[in-house]
C-alpha positions as CSV (number, residue, x, y, z in Angstrom):
1,M,17.4,-27.2,15.6
2,N,21.2,-28.0,15.6
3,F,22.2,-24.5,15.0
4,L,20.6,-23.5,18.4
5,A,22.3,-25.8,20.5
6,P,25.5,-23.5,21.6
7,V,22.7,-20.8,22.2
8,W,20.8,-23.2,24.6
9,E,24.0,-23.6,26.7
10,V,22.6,-20.2,28.7
11,K,20.7,-21.5,31.3
12,I,16.8,-20.5,30.5
13,R,13.9,-21.6,32.9
14,P,11.9,-24.5,31.2
15,K,8.8,-22.5,30.8
16,K,10.5,-20.5,28.1
17,H,10.5,-22.2,24.7
18,I,11.0,-21.5,21.1
19,F,8.0,-21.2,19.1
20,Y,9.5,-20.7,15.4
21,S,12.8,-21.6,14.2
22,Y,13.8,-20.1,11.0
23,T,15.9,-23.0,9.2
24,R,14.9,-22.6,5.3
25,H,16.0,-19.4,4.0
26,I,16.2,-17.0,7.1
27,N,18.3,-17.9,10.0
28,G,17.0,-17.5,13.3
29,F,14.5,-18.1,15.8
30,A,11.7,-16.6,18.0
31,A,11.1,-17.3,21.8
32,I,9.5,-16.0,24.9
33,L,12.3,-14.6,27.0
34,E,12.9,-12.4,30.1
35,D,14.6,-9.4,29.1
36,E,17.7,-10.6,31.2
37,E,17.7,-13.7,29.1
38,A,17.4,-11.8,26.1
39,A,20.9,-10.1,27.0
40,Q,22.6,-13.2,27.7
41,I,21.6,-14.7,24.4
42,A,22.7,-11.6,22.7
43,K,26.0,-11.8,24.1
44,H,26.7,-15.6,22.9
45,P,29.3,-15.5,20.0
46,T,26.9,-17.3,17.6
47,V,24.1,-15.2,17.9
48,V,23.9,-12.2,15.3
49,S,21.2,-10.0,17.0
50,V,18.4,-9.8,19.2
51,F,15.3,-7.7,18.4
52,L,11.3,-7.6,20.0
53,N,8.4,-9.1,18.4
54,R,7.1,-5.7,17.7
55,G,3.7,-5.5,16.2
56,R,2.7,-3.8,12.6
57,K,-0.6,-2.4,11.2
58,L,-2.8,-3.3,8.1
59,H,-2.5,-0.4,5.7
60,T,-6.2,0.4,5.3
61,T,-7.7,3.6,6.3
62,R,-8.7,1.8,9.6
63,S,-10.9,4.5,10.6
64,W,-12.8,3.3,7.8
65,D,-11.3,6.7,8.3
66,F,-9.1,-3.2,-7.2
67,M,-9.5,-6.0,-7.9
68,G,-10.1,-3.6,-10.5
69,L,-13.5,-3.2,-12.5
70,E,-12.6,-2.8,-16.2
71,D,-13.1,1.0,-16.0
72,N,-10.1,1.8,-13.6
73,G,-7.6,3.0,-16.2
74,V,-5.2,0.7,-14.8
75,I,-5.7,-2.9,-15.0
76,P,-3.9,-3.4,-18.5
77,S,-5.4,-4.4,-21.4
78,G,-4.1,-5.5,-25.1
79,S,-2.8,-8.4,-26.9
80,I,0.6,-8.7,-24.8
81,W,-1.6,-9.6,-21.9
82,K,-3.7,-11.8,-23.7
83,K,-0.4,-13.5,-24.9
84,A,1.0,-14.0,-22.0
85,R,-2.7,-15.5,-20.8
86,F,-3.0,-12.7,-17.9
87,G,-0.2,-14.0,-15.6
88,E,-0.9,-17.8,-16.1
89,N,2.5,-18.9,-15.3
90,T,2.9,-16.6,-11.9
91,I,2.2,-17.5,-8.2
92,I,1.5,-14.6,-6.1
93,G,1.7,-14.8,-2.5
94,N,-0.3,-12.4,0.0
95,L,0.8,-11.6,3.7
96,D,-2.4,-10.5,5.4
97,T,-5.3,-11.7,7.5
98,G,-6.1,-14.7,5.0
99,V,-8.7,-15.6,2.4
100,W,-12.3,-16.0,1.8
101,P,-12.2,-19.4,-0.2
102,E,-15.3,-19.3,-1.4
103,S,-15.3,-16.0,-2.9
104,K,-15.8,-16.2,-6.6
105,S,-12.5,-14.2,-7.2
106,F,-11.1,-17.5,-6.2
107,N,-12.9,-19.8,-8.4
108,D,-10.7,-22.4,-10.5
109,E,-12.9,-22.8,-13.3
110,G,-10.7,-22.7,-16.4
111,F,-7.3,-23.6,-14.7
112,G,-5.1,-26.4,-15.3
113,P,-2.9,-28.6,-13.0
114,I,-1.0,-26.7,-10.6
115,P,2.3,-25.8,-11.3
116,S,5.1,-28.5,-10.5
117,K,7.2,-25.8,-8.7
118,W,4.9,-25.5,-6.0
119,K,5.5,-26.9,-2.6
120,G,2.9,-25.1,-0.6
121,V,0.1,-26.6,1.2
122,C,-3.3,-26.1,2.0
123,Q,-3.3,-25.6,6.1
124,N,-6.5,-25.4,7.0
125,G,-6.0,-26.2,10.5
126,A,-9.2,-26.2,12.9
127,D,-11.4,-25.4,10.0
128,S,-12.3,-28.5,7.9
129,S,-14.4,-26.3,5.7
130,F,-11.7,-24.4,4.3
131,R,-10.4,-25.6,0.8
132,C,-8.0,-24.7,-2.0
133,N,-8.1,-25.5,-5.6
134,R,-6.2,-24.7,-8.8
135,K,-6.6,-21.1,-8.4
136,L,-6.0,-20.7,-4.4
137,I,-3.4,-23.2,-4.5
138,G,-1.9,-22.9,-1.0
139,A,-2.9,-21.3,2.5
140,R,-1.1,-21.1,5.9
141,Y,-1.4,-19.4,9.0
142,F,1.2,-18.1,11.3
143,N,-0.1,-16.7,14.9
144,K,2.5,-17.8,17.5
145,G,3.9,-14.5,17.7
146,Y,0.5,-13.3,18.1
147,G,-0.2,-15.7,20.6
148,S,2.9,-14.9,22.4
149,V,1.3,-11.2,23.1
150,V,-2.2,-12.1,23.5
151,G,-2.2,-15.5,25.3
152,T,-3.9,-18.8,24.5
153,L,-5.8,-18.8,21.2
154,N,-8.9,-20.5,20.4
155,S,-9.8,-22.7,17.6
156,T,-10.6,-19.7,15.1
157,F,-7.4,-18.8,15.4
158,H,-5.7,-21.9,13.9
159,S,-7.1,-21.1,10.2
160,P,-6.1,-19.4,7.0
161,R,-9.7,-18.1,6.8
162,D,-10.2,-14.2,6.5
163,H,-12.7,-12.9,9.2
164,E,-11.7,-9.3,8.6
165,G,-12.1,-8.8,5.1
166,H,-8.7,-7.2,4.5
167,G,-6.8,-10.4,2.9
168,S,-9.2,-11.4,0.6
169,H,-9.7,-7.8,-0.6
170,T,-6.1,-7.6,-1.5
171,L,-5.2,-10.6,-3.0
172,S,-8.2,-10.5,-5.3
173,T,-7.0,-7.2,-6.2
174,A,-3.6,-8.6,-6.9
175,A,-5.0,-11.8,-8.6
176,G,-8.7,-12.4,-8.7
177,N,-10.3,-14.5,-11.3
178,F,-13.0,-13.0,-13.7
179,V,-16.2,-12.4,-12.3
180,P,-19.3,-10.6,-14.3
181,D,-21.6,-8.3,-12.3
182,A,-19.7,-7.6,-9.3
183,S,-20.8,-4.6,-7.5
184,V,-21.1,-3.0,-3.7
185,F,-25.1,-3.0,-3.1
186,G,-25.2,-2.5,-6.8
187,Y,-22.7,0.3,-7.3
188,G,-19.7,0.0,-9.4
189,N,-21.1,-3.0,-11.3
190,G,-19.1,-4.7,-13.6
191,T,-16.5,-7.5,-14.7
192,A,-14.2,-7.6,-11.7
193,K,-10.6,-9.0,-12.1
194,G,-7.4,-9.1,-10.4
195,G,-4.2,-7.5,-12.0
196,S,-3.1,-11.0,-12.7
197,P,-6.5,-12.7,-13.1
198,H,-4.9,-16.0,-14.3
199,A,-2.3,-16.0,-12.0
200,R,-2.3,-18.7,-9.0
201,V,-2.6,-17.0,-5.3
202,A,-1.6,-18.4,-2.1
203,A,-2.4,-16.7,1.5
204,Y,-0.4,-16.4,4.2
205,K,-2.3,-15.3,7.4
206,V,-0.1,-13.1,9.7
207,C,-2.6,-10.5,11.0
208,F,-5.3,-11.0,13.5
209,P,-7.6,-8.8,15.5
210,P,-6.1,-5.7,17.2
211,V,-4.0,-5.7,20.4
212,S,-2.9,-2.4,21.5
213,G,-3.5,-1.0,18.0
214,N,-1.0,-3.7,16.3
215,E,-2.4,-6.9,14.2
216,C,0.5,-8.3,12.7
217,F,3.9,-9.3,14.8
218,D,7.6,-9.9,13.4
219,A,7.8,-13.1,14.4
220,D,4.8,-14.5,12.5
221,I,5.8,-12.1,9.6
222,L,9.1,-13.5,9.4
223,A,8.2,-17.2,9.7
224,A,5.7,-16.4,6.8
225,F,8.4,-14.9,4.2
226,D,10.6,-18.0,5.1
227,M,7.7,-20.4,4.1
228,A,6.7,-18.3,1.2
229,I,10.3,-18.4,-0.3
230,Q,10.1,-22.3,0.1
231,D,6.7,-22.8,-1.1
232,G,7.8,-21.3,-4.6
233,V,5.8,-18.0,-4.8
234,D,7.0,-15.6,-7.8
235,V,5.7,-12.3,-6.3
236,L,4.7,-11.4,-2.6
237,S,1.9,-8.5,-2.0
238,V,2.5,-7.2,1.4
239,S,-0.1,-4.4,2.6
240,L,1.2,-3.9,6.3
241,G,4.1,-2.2,8.0
242,G,5.1,0.1,10.7
243,D,7.4,3.1,11.6
244,A,10.4,3.3,9.3
245,V,13.1,1.5,11.1
246,P,17.0,0.4,10.3
247,F,16.8,-2.7,8.0
248,F,18.3,-4.7,10.6
249,N,15.4,-4.2,13.1
250,D,12.4,-4.5,10.4
251,S,11.2,-7.7,10.0
252,V,9.7,-7.0,6.6
253,A,13.1,-5.6,5.2
254,I,14.9,-8.9,6.5
255,G,12.1,-11.3,4.9
256,S,11.9,-9.4,1.9
257,F,15.5,-9.5,1.2
258,H,15.5,-13.0,1.6
259,A,12.7,-13.5,-0.9
260,V,14.4,-10.9,-3.6
261,K,17.7,-12.8,-3.1
262,H,15.5,-16.0,-4.5
263,G,13.9,-14.0,-7.5
264,I,10.7,-13.0,-5.7
265,V,9.3,-9.5,-6.2
266,V,8.2,-8.1,-3.1
267,V,5.5,-5.1,-3.4
268,C,4.7,-3.4,-0.2
269,S,2.4,-0.4,0.8
270,A,3.9,3.0,1.6
271,G,1.4,3.3,4.8
272,N,-1.5,5.9,5.9
273,S,0.3,8.5,7.7
274,G,0.0,11.3,4.9
275,P,-0.3,14.0,4.3
276,D,2.7,14.7,6.5
277,D,6.3,14.5,5.4
278,A,8.7,11.9,6.3
279,T,6.0,9.3,7.2
280,V,6.4,6.5,4.3
281,S,7.1,3.2,5.7
282,N,8.8,0.1,4.0
283,V,11.8,1.8,2.6
284,A,14.1,-0.7,1.8
285,A,15.8,-0.4,-1.5
286,W,14.8,-4.1,-2.5
287,Q,11.1,-3.2,-2.2
288,I,8.6,-1.9,-4.6
289,T,6.9,0.6,-2.0
290,V,3.3,2.1,-3.3
291,G,1.6,5.3,-2.6
292,A,-2.2,5.7,-3.1
293,S,-4.1,7.8,-5.6
294,T,-7.8,8.2,-7.3
295,M,-9.0,6.7,-10.1
296,D,-11.5,8.1,-12.6
297,R,-14.6,6.5,-11.1
298,Q,-17.0,8.3,-8.2
299,F,-19.9,7.2,-6.5
300,P,-21.6,10.7,-6.0
301,S,-24.3,11.7,-3.6
302,Y,-25.4,15.3,-3.5
303,A,-26.3,17.2,-0.2
304,I,-28.7,19.5,-1.4
305,M,-29.4,22.9,0.9
306,G,-32.6,24.7,1.2
307,N,-31.1,27.4,-0.4
308,K,-30.9,25.3,-3.5
309,M,-26.8,24.8,-2.8
310,R,-25.6,21.5,-4.2
311,F,-22.5,19.6,-3.0
312,Q,-21.1,16.3,-4.4
313,G,-20.2,14.1,-2.1
314,E,-19.5,10.4,-2.1
315,S,-21.1,7.4,-0.5
316,L,-22.2,3.8,-1.0
317,S,-25.1,4.0,1.3
318,A,-27.9,1.4,0.7
319,K,-30.3,3.0,2.1
320,A,-32.1,6.4,0.8
321,L,-33.9,9.4,2.1
322,P,-37.6,9.5,0.5
323,R,-37.0,11.2,-2.9
324,N,-36.6,15.0,-2.8
325,K,-38.0,15.0,0.9
326,F,-36.1,18.0,2.8
327,F,-35.3,17.4,6.6
328,P,-34.2,19.7,9.4
329,I,-30.2,19.9,9.0
330,I,-28.1,20.9,12.1
331,S,-24.3,20.7,13.1
332,S,-23.5,17.8,15.6
333,L,-22.5,20.1,17.9
334,D,-25.7,21.3,18.6
335,A,-26.9,17.9,18.9
336,K,-24.6,17.7,21.9
337,A,-25.6,15.4,25.0
338,A,-25.7,17.5,28.2
339,N,-22.3,16.1,29.7
340,A,-20.6,15.4,26.4
341,D,-17.5,17.0,25.2
342,A,-17.9,19.3,22.5
343,K,-15.2,18.4,20.3
344,D,-16.6,14.9,20.7
345,A,-19.9,15.6,19.5
346,Q,-18.5,17.5,16.8
347,L,-16.7,14.5,15.4
348,C,-20.1,12.6,16.2
349,K,-18.5,9.8,18.9
350,A,-20.1,7.4,21.0
351,G,-22.4,8.8,23.8
352,S,-22.0,12.2,22.4
353,L,-25.2,13.0,20.9
354,D,-28.7,13.9,22.7
355,P,-31.5,12.1,20.8
356,K,-34.1,14.7,21.8
357,K,-31.7,17.3,19.5
358,A,-30.7,14.5,16.7
359,N,-34.3,13.1,16.0
360,G,-35.7,13.5,12.4
361,K,-32.8,15.7,11.7
362,I,-29.6,15.4,9.5
363,L,-26.5,15.7,11.4
364,V,-23.2,17.3,9.8
365,C,-20.5,15.5,11.6
366,L,-17.0,16.2,11.3
367,R,-14.1,13.7,9.9
368,G,-11.2,12.9,12.3
369,D,-10.6,10.5,15.4
370,N,-13.3,8.0,15.4
371,A,-14.2,5.5,11.9
372,R,-16.2,7.5,9.5
373,V,-19.2,4.5,9.3
374,D,-19.0,5.0,13.2
375,K,-20.1,8.6,13.1
376,G,-23.1,7.4,10.9
377,Q,-24.0,4.8,13.3
378,E,-23.8,7.2,16.3
379,A,-26.0,9.5,14.5
380,A,-28.6,6.9,13.7
381,L,-28.8,5.6,17.2
382,A,-29.6,9.4,18.2
383,G,-32.7,9.1,15.8
384,A,-31.0,11.4,12.7
385,V,-32.1,10.4,9.6
386,G,-29.0,11.1,7.9
387,M,-25.5,12.5,7.9
388,V,-23.3,15.0,6.1
389,L,-19.5,13.9,6.7
390,A,-17.7,17.0,6.2
391,N,-13.9,16.6,5.9
392,N,-11.3,18.2,8.4
393,E,-8.6,20.7,6.6
394,L,-6.1,17.9,6.8
395,S,-8.4,15.6,4.9
396,G,-9.0,18.8,2.4
397,N,-10.6,17.2,-0.8
398,E,-10.3,13.6,-0.4
399,I,-13.3,12.3,-0.3
400,I,-14.4,8.4,0.2
401,A,-17.4,6.2,-0.5
402,D,-18.2,4.3,2.6
403,P,-21.0,1.6,2.9
404,H,-23.2,3.7,5.6
405,V,-25.8,1.9,7.8
406,F,-28.1,5.0,6.7
407,P,-28.3,7.8,4.0
408,A,-25.0,9.8,4.2
409,T,-22.5,11.5,2.0
410,H,-19.1,12.4,2.4
411,I,-18.1,15.9,1.4
412,T,-14.8,18.1,0.8
413,Y,-13.4,20.3,3.5
414,T,-14.3,23.8,1.2
415,D,-17.8,22.2,0.9
416,G,-18.1,21.6,4.4
417,L,-17.3,25.4,5.3
418,A,-20.1,26.1,3.0
419,V,-22.6,23.9,4.6
420,Y,-21.5,25.2,8.3
421,R,-21.8,28.9,7.0
422,Y,-25.5,27.9,5.4
423,L,-26.6,26.4,9.1
424,N,-25.4,29.5,10.6
425,S,-27.2,31.7,8.0
426,T,-30.6,30.7,8.7
427,K,-32.8,29.7,11.5
428,S,-34.7,26.9,9.8
429,P,-32.0,25.2,7.6
430,M,-33.3,22.3,5.7
431,A,-31.3,19.4,3.4
432,Y,-31.6,16.6,1.4
433,I,-29.3,13.6,0.5
434,T,-29.5,12.2,-3.0
435,H,-29.1,8.5,-3.4
436,P,-25.6,7.3,-4.5
437,S,-24.7,6.9,-8.3
438,T,-21.8,5.3,-10.3
439,Q,-20.0,8.0,-12.4
440,L,-17.1,6.9,-14.5
441,D,-14.4,8.9,-16.4
442,T,-14.2,11.5,-13.7
443,K,-11.7,14.2,-13.9
444,P,-9.3,15.4,-12.5
445,A,-7.9,11.7,-12.1
446,P,-5.6,10.6,-10.4
447,F,-4.7,12.6,-7.6
448,M,-2.9,11.7,-4.4
449,A,-4.9,10.3,-1.6
450,A,-4.4,12.6,1.4
451,F,-3.7,9.6,3.8
452,S,-0.8,8.2,1.7
453,S,2.3,8.3,3.5
454,K,4.7,10.6,1.9
455,G,8.9,11.0,1.6
456,P,11.5,11.7,2.2
457,N,12.8,8.7,3.3
458,I,14.1,9.0,6.9
459,I,16.2,5.8,6.6
460,T,18.2,6.0,3.3
461,P,17.4,9.6,2.0
462,E,19.3,9.0,-0.8
463,I,17.0,6.7,-2.1
464,L,13.2,8.2,-3.1
465,K,10.2,6.2,-1.5
466,P,7.8,5.9,-2.3
467,D,8.7,4.3,-5.7
468,I,5.2,4.4,-7.6
469,T,1.5,5.2,-6.9
470,A,-1.6,3.3,-7.8
471,P,-5.3,3.2,-7.1
472,G,-6.0,2.9,-3.4
473,V,-9.3,5.0,-2.9
474,S,-12.8,3.7,-2.9
475,I,-11.7,0.3,-4.2
476,I,-14.0,-2.7,-5.2
477,A,-12.8,-6.2,-4.3
478,A,-13.6,-9.5,-2.9
479,Y,-14.5,-9.7,0.6
480,T,-15.3,-11.9,3.9
481,E,-18.9,-12.8,4.5
482,S,-17.7,-13.0,8.4
483,Q,-18.6,-9.6,8.8
484,G,-20.3,-6.9,7.4
485,P,-18.9,-4.3,5.2
486,T,-18.3,-1.7,7.8
487,N,-16.4,-4.3,10.0
488,Q,-18.3,-3.2,13.2
489,D,-20.2,-5.2,15.1
490,F,-23.5,-3.3,14.7
491,D,-23.6,-4.2,10.7
492,T,-25.4,-7.2,10.0
493,R,-25.2,-6.9,6.5
494,R,-23.0,-9.3,4.3
495,V,-21.2,-8.6,1.0
496,Q,-19.2,-10.3,-1.4
497,Y,-17.7,-7.6,-2.3
498,N,-16.7,-4.3,-0.7
499,C,-15.0,-0.8,-1.1
500,V,-12.1,0.0,0.7
501,S,-9.7,2.5,0.9
502,G,-5.6,2.4,1.9
503,T,-2.2,1.9,0.6
504,S,-3.3,-1.6,1.4
505,M,-5.5,-1.3,-1.8
506,S,-2.7,0.1,-4.0
507,C,-0.4,-2.4,-3.1
508,P,-1.7,-5.5,-4.7
509,H,-2.6,-3.2,-8.0
510,V,1.2,-3.3,-8.5
511,A,1.7,-6.8,-7.1
512,G,-0.7,-7.9,-9.8
513,I,1.2,-6.0,-12.6
514,V,4.2,-7.2,-11.3
515,G,2.8,-10.7,-12.0
516,L,2.2,-10.0,-16.0
517,L,5.5,-8.7,-16.0
518,K,7.1,-11.8,-14.7
519,T,5.2,-13.8,-17.0
520,V,6.1,-11.8,-20.2
521,H,9.9,-11.1,-18.8
522,P,10.8,-14.5,-16.8
523,D,14.5,-13.5,-16.7
524,W,13.9,-10.0,-15.4
525,S,15.3,-9.3,-11.8
526,P,12.9,-7.7,-9.3
527,A,15.0,-4.6,-9.7
528,A,14.8,-4.5,-13.2
529,I,10.7,-5.2,-12.7
530,R,10.7,-2.0,-10.3
531,S,12.8,0.0,-13.0
532,A,10.4,-0.9,-15.8
533,I,7.2,0.0,-13.4
534,M,9.0,3.3,-12.2
535,T,10.5,4.6,-15.6
536,T,7.0,4.5,-17.5
537,A,4.9,6.1,-15.1
538,R,3.0,9.1,-15.6
539,T,2.9,12.4,-13.3
540,R,0.2,14.3,-15.4
541,D,-3.8,13.4,-14.8
542,N,-6.5,12.7,-17.2
543,A,-6.8,16.6,-17.8
544,V,-3.1,16.8,-18.9
545,K,-2.3,18.5,-15.9
546,P,0.5,17.8,-13.0
547,M,-1.0,15.5,-10.3
548,T,-2.0,17.2,-7.4
549,N,-2.8,16.1,-3.7
550,A,-5.9,16.0,-2.1
551,S,-5.7,20.1,-1.4
552,H,-5.3,20.5,-5.4
553,T,-2.0,21.9,-4.8
554,K,0.8,20.1,-7.2
555,A,2.0,17.1,-5.7
556,T,6.1,16.1,-5.8
557,P,7.7,12.6,-5.8
558,F,7.7,12.7,-1.9
559,S,3.9,11.8,-2.7
560,Y,3.8,9.5,-5.7
561,G,7.5,8.6,-6.3
562,A,7.9,8.1,-10.1
563,G,4.3,8.5,-10.9
564,H,1.1,6.8,-11.3
565,V,1.5,3.3,-12.8
566,Q,1.0,2.6,-16.5
567,P,1.5,-1.3,-16.9
568,N,1.2,-1.3,-20.7
569,R,4.1,0.8,-20.9
570,A,6.1,-1.0,-18.6
571,V,5.9,-4.0,-20.4
572,D,8.6,-2.4,-22.9
573,P,10.5,0.2,-20.8
574,G,13.4,0.2,-23.3
575,L,16.1,0.5,-20.6
576,V,16.2,-0.5,-17.0
577,Y,18.5,0.2,-14.0
578,D,19.3,-2.9,-12.4
579,L,20.5,-4.0,-9.3
580,T,22.0,-7.1,-7.6
581,T,21.9,-8.8,-4.2
582,S,25.6,-7.8,-3.6
583,N,24.7,-4.1,-4.3
584,Y,22.0,-4.4,-1.6
585,L,24.6,-5.6,1.0
586,D,26.9,-2.7,-0.4
587,L,24.2,-0.2,0.6
588,M,24.2,-1.8,4.0
589,C,27.8,-1.1,4.0
590,A,27.6,2.5,3.2
591,L,25.0,3.0,5.9
592,G,27.7,1.6,8.6
593,Y,26.3,-1.6,9.4
594,T,28.0,-3.5,11.2
595,K,29.3,-7.2,10.0
596,S,26.8,-9.0,12.4
597,Q,23.6,-6.8,11.3
598,I,24.8,-7.5,7.5
599,E,24.6,-11.1,8.3
600,K,20.9,-11.2,9.1
601,F,20.6,-10.8,5.3
602,S,24.1,-12.3,3.7
603,E,23.6,-15.3,6.3
604,T,27.4,-15.5,5.6
605,P,30.1,-13.1,6.5
606,Y,30.2,-10.6,3.6
607,S,33.4,-8.5,3.0
608,C,32.5,-4.8,2.2
609,P,34.0,-2.7,-0.5
610,S,37.4,-1.5,0.4
611,K,36.4,1.8,-1.0
612,N,34.0,4.3,0.0
613,I,30.6,3.8,-1.3
614,S,28.5,6.9,-2.3
615,L,24.6,6.3,-1.8
616,V,23.9,8.8,-4.4
617,D,25.3,6.6,-6.9
618,F,23.3,3.7,-6.0
619,N,21.7,2.6,-9.2
620,Y,18.4,3.4,-8.3
621,P,15.9,4.6,-11.1
622,S,15.1,7.6,-9.2
623,I,18.1,10.3,-8.2
624,T,17.8,11.7,-5.2
625,V,20.8,14.3,-3.7
626,P,19.6,15.2,0.0
627,N,22.6,17.2,1.0
628,L,23.9,19.3,-2.2
629,N,26.5,21.4,-0.7
630,G,28.2,23.2,-3.7
631,S,28.5,20.6,-6.7
632,I,28.1,16.6,-7.0
633,S,28.4,14.1,-9.7
634,V,26.3,11.1,-9.4
635,A,26.6,7.8,-11.5
636,R,24.1,5.5,-13.0
637,T,24.1,2.3,-15.4
638,V,21.3,1.7,-18.0
639,R,20.8,-1.7,-19.5
640,N,18.8,-2.1,-23.0
641,V,15.9,-4.6,-22.9
642,G,14.7,-3.4,-26.4
643,S,16.2,-3.1,-29.8
644,P,19.0,-1.7,-30.9
645,G,18.9,2.5,-31.1
646,T,20.4,5.8,-30.0
647,Y,18.9,7.5,-26.7
648,E,19.2,11.3,-25.9
649,V,18.4,12.6,-22.8
650,R,16.4,15.6,-21.8
651,V,16.7,17.3,-18.3
652,F,13.9,19.4,-16.6
653,R,16.1,21.1,-13.8
654,P,15.0,21.3,-10.1
655,A,14.6,25.1,-9.3
656,G,18.1,27.0,-8.7
657,I,20.0,23.6,-9.7
658,L,22.3,23.7,-13.0
659,V,22.4,20.2,-14.2
660,E,24.5,18.7,-16.8
661,V,24.5,15.0,-18.0
662,Q,27.6,13.1,-19.7
663,P,27.1,11.7,-22.2
664,K,24.3,13.2,-23.8
665,R,23.5,10.3,-26.2
666,L,23.7,6.7,-25.4
667,K,23.9,4.1,-28.5
668,F,22.7,0.5,-28.1
669,K,24.0,-1.8,-30.8
670,K,22.1,-4.9,-29.2
671,S,19.6,-6.1,-26.4
672,G,21.4,-6.4,-23.0
673,E,24.1,-3.8,-23.6
674,E,25.0,-1.6,-20.8
675,K,26.0,2.4,-21.0
676,R,27.0,4.2,-17.7
677,F,26.5,8.0,-17.8
678,K,27.1,10.7,-15.0
679,V,24.9,13.7,-14.0
680,S,26.6,16.7,-12.3
681,F,24.3,19.2,-10.0
682,K,25.7,22.3,-9.2
683,A,23.4,24.9,-6.7
684,K,23.2,28.6,-8.4
685,K,24.9,31.0,-6.5
686,G,22.7,32.8,-3.9
687,R,20.6,29.8,-3.6
688,G,19.1,29.4,0.0
689,G,19.2,25.7,1.7
690,G,16.9,23.8,3.4
691,N,14.2,22.9,0.9
692,Y,13.8,20.1,-1.7
693,V,13.3,20.8,-5.0
694,F,12.2,18.7,-8.2
695,G,13.2,18.1,-11.7
696,Q,13.2,14.9,-14.4
697,L,15.9,13.3,-16.5
698,V,14.3,11.5,-19.5
699,W,16.0,9.3,-22.0
700,S,14.3,8.6,-24.9
701,D,15.1,7.1,-28.3
702,G,11.8,8.7,-29.9
703,K,9.7,5.6,-29.0
704,H,10.5,5.0,-25.2
705,Y,10.6,7.6,-22.5
706,V,12.7,6.4,-19.7
707,R,11.9,9.0,-17.1
708,S,13.7,9.4,-13.6
709,P,12.6,11.8,-10.8
710,I,15.4,14.2,-9.7
711,V,15.1,15.3,-6.0
712,V,17.8,17.7,-4.5
713,K,18.1,19.7,-1.2
714,T,20.9,22.2,-1.0
715,I,22.5,22.6,2.6
């Protein structure tokens, strides 16, 4: 606290107080202040800067709008991972809603002593029933920032226990132990395991029930980062975020920088604001930012019309209609309550449906605004026997399996239009909804989720974000038993495993893979690990066609970054693009940040390079030129992390752009050797500006294929 003494020479009323002092690895404090007091402190010569305790959101599709089973095609297999004992030497931390410690996914059977490097604790607070073990080796909660907004907190807030389900789901996805016969109401049954099933895990609870739409506050997030670094984690999984802001005002960017400075890999979710462009969050160059895509597993439930038309949807409804019994089907708009708004009725919002019109019928509800499971609940309360949930145009062909409280199925936009046409074509439309089943090896997969946030990166357009995509749709993982699977008050069911969607779910997939890579390659930097993951990703689906988005149109790097993650290839990437802490500080210099803003990251004064720094030369595994005017040359350096060999380059040029690489061949005589190359871009004559175009650059020695996405926009 001594470093704060000069600050408190400024007179502040006694009722105001500091509730966090960041004194371990992040230099600062959090306090309750009036506006004028904050302004006074900001002027003090020892204070770098002041920013608000902003709220942030968890990155699930909170409208309920993997720990993977073995069939998901992403969790790695093979001798290399068994040799690494599936991440045994790794400690994975999770900033989230905490953990449900009784889950079988956190069972410590077969685990040895806790690693000596671990400095953390099991902070159970007011919850004497909360216990850690040799698998779940630490847990903490940080609620003072949240409390400064909502007021006095009762005892239930003073515990790292997960009462919401999100934290248990994400942590078990990253590193849950092997659990046979895991399922959701019998669907998706199989052996569950996290990405690094033998890794130790630690939970850092920073998110609580929403207030004004926010669940996680900056003051708590920074406190958790500060402590996680001190505790000794190797990987941090962060499935939360907000709008992209300059890094010096971004608590996740600040906290993750200090973590990376200590060799910790930080994996973040890209956000759920898609499919609009320029919506991606967590865009700092030192983070691994993850989008969400599907996998080759579905839970089909068919809506069968009276005219024998069949529409494949998805559902995890535990209840089923009588087999092959047809019921009247109507648009929810035709069940509108007398005083209700027509749009509300179409969306099946609370109080919008007339029980006299809905009773005994299947309702067709439109997706949007309110929670998908809430629509089903409203239909059920109105006496409906089932629901067909039809996508709006924005959601396209992305359908999600939800644990609805009554028979329901979720269908695509195109199929929804066909259902509405059927309703309008006959006086007595009838329908039936089949019981869901589990289907594997579905095609095409993966494709991008409509909700997954997209680039370009609005803070540093020269750096492509997201970096990578991973499974984030209908993911099965551990859950809390404090709430039902829909997280709604009306749901009295309890499950040990639940199916949830969002970039919150894709983020820990990558965190688990990072845990394995850290075990196999303990000497690799966070940047080298990110490079290995990015340059070995795939951009084609299991039908060997380019990945698409939810509307079945070709996706771009703004959706998937470098592509869909392939862990078995990431372990042996051949070449890596590496970066250091100084490189990141130089990046901030190039962005024009002031000395005081940079000191939020460097802690001590940092001298920017005397020469101008070109952001396009930043040694990132992707190459982005957002303002090509005529021609430009960019530089990159690669390091050999494999055996000696010669790599030759192949370029897939963006449309209308001439590309030349020098040299065209890189010969490496030993592991660890570095080589530099340049890539020249020139717009073809008559090429109009304003649109981004995409290509690829691949270095290959015949065994390795080191692929970098190319993104160019001419002006």
